[in-house]
N, C-alpha and C positions, 0 to 999 in steps of 0.2 A: 210179611214184615212191614212195619210202619216206617214212616219217614219223619224226621224232626229237623227243624231249622233253628240253629243257634245264632243269634245276632249279638254282636259285641259293640261297645261304644267307641273302641279304638281299633285301628287296623290289626289284622291277625298277624301272627308270626309268619314270615315268608316261607318257612320250611314246611308248613302244613300242606299236604298234598292229597289228592284223591287216592284212596286205598289205605290211608292211615287209619288207625283205630282211635276213636275219641272216648274219653272217660270223664267222670266228674266226681267231686267229693264235696260234702257239705260240712265236714268237721275241720277245725283249724289245723290239726296235726296230720291230716291226710291218711288216717288209719283205715278208713273205710272208703274204698274206691269202687265206683260202679261203672261197668263198661256200657257205653252208649251204643257203639257199633261202628261200622265202617263209614268213613267219610266218602260221600258220593259226589259232592261238588263244593267248590271253594270260591268265595268272592272276597273282596277287600275287608268287609265287615261281617261276613257270615259264612257258616258252613252248613251243609245238609248232610245228615247221617241216617243210616238205617238204624232202627231201634226195634227191639222185640216188644210186642204188645204188653208183655208182663213186666217189662223193665220200668221202675219208677222214673218219672221225668225229673230232670234237673230243675232247680228253682232259679230265680233271678240273681241269687247270691251264691250259687254254686261255683266252685273253682273248676274250670274246664282244662283238661290236658289231653295230649295225644301221644301216640307212639307209632313207630314205623316198624314194618316187618323186616326181619333180617334177610329175607329173600330178595328184597328190592333195596335200592340205594346203597349197594355195596360198591365201594370204590377202591381203587388201587391202581398201581402202575401195571401196565401190561407190556409185554415185549421182552427184548433181550437185554436191555440196559436202561438206566435212568440217569438223569443228570440233574443236579440241584445247584442253585446259585444262591448264596447268602450275601446280602448287601446291608451295610450299615450306613444310613444317611445321616446319622447323628454326628455332631462335632465333638461329643464327649466319648471318653474311653468306655467300652463295654466288654463284657466277657461272655463268650458262648459256653454255656455250662454243659450241654449234652446234645447229641444228635443221635437218633436211632433209626433203624430201618428193619423191615421184615421182608424176607425173601423166601421163596420156595420154588423148587424145580417143577415146572408144569409141562414141559415139552418132551417127555420121554415116551 
């Protein structure tokens, strides 16, 4: 497996992490997306990724994107109860349209 370093002119999105999968596209509509590979290191302006030798390399004008695995970065409340506080610091009247939650029994 080869390695590729992608360098950007602006700081990267703070949510990109080691273990994410990087992709690129060269068409304006994003209809053809090519998987680069797993992100192996991240710095402010660049990422290193694994890339198969047979994978075409992105160009300087390619749009780079990434995805996360759903095995990692799963978050939620754990425990027997949760408490939420909603505060309005505005001096204007506001209306809270909807609040939702998701629960499941996990300790049986």
